[in-house]
N, C-alpha and C positions, 0 to 999 in steps of 0.2 A: 459757512453756513450762510447764505445770502435773500432774502426775500423784500419782493413787490409787493404792497400790501396794497386794496382798490375794499374800499367801504363801496355797498351792494345798496339794494334794495329788494334784487330779486336773479338768480347767476345761476344757469344752469350752464357742463360744460357734453359737447358731445361728440361721439365717434365714430363714424361712420354712421353718420345719423342716423342714434343713436343716441338717449339722453343715459348718461354714465351719471353725472350728479346737477342736484339741482336744489339749493340755500335761499332762504328767505332775502330778509331780513342781518346784516354782516362784514363778511369780505370773503375776500378772494384772494389768497394771497399764492401767487406763481412765491417757486423755492427751487433751490439749486446749494445739492448736500456737496459739501471736496469731498477729497479724500481723509484730508487732516480734520473736521468736524465730530467729533466725542457726542454720544448723549447727550451727556450738559452740556454743548451746544445747542442740541435738540429743548434737553429742558429749558435752554437760557432763553434759544428765540420763541418757544408757546408763552410765556410764559409772560415776553413785551408783546406782543403779537395783541393776550386777550382781556392786557390793561390796560390796550393805550385810546386815548382820552376821544378820540371823535366826537362821537353821538351826540346829540343837543338833550337837554333835560328840561324841561320846566320852564325851560327863559332864557330855548332857544341857541344858550352855550352852550356849546364841544364842549361837555363837560362829565359823556359817560360814556366804560369800559364793554365794551363785545358784554366781557361778565355781567357783565348791569346793568343793562338791556336785555341778557337773555339767548343771542344773537345768535345767526351757525357760520361754518367755515367751513367754506371750500377755495379744500389749496392740490397746484395744479403746479407735478412736473417740472420748472424746466429748466433745464440742465446748461441752459443755449446762455443764462444769468452772471454763468465764469467765463464765457466766453473770449478773447485780445481778438482786439481790434489797431494795436502799432502799427499791423504789416499790409 
């Protein structure tokens, strides 16, 4: 399982011109799930992402997690993260 996590203040995902997902402050997660990934892998990844301390506290230090700020997540499936570019 691979994830690219981007911190955002606002994000949306459109398909054929229609908004299919929209969030405020939080993370956009581009997620690739492999054949050998398990439910335990998904659980570990979810806990890791919501507990990343990359949001500012009252002293402008990156010290708060998504969970602590009550942020949102927009997950975008991105199988190309597993692409092999060796050839």
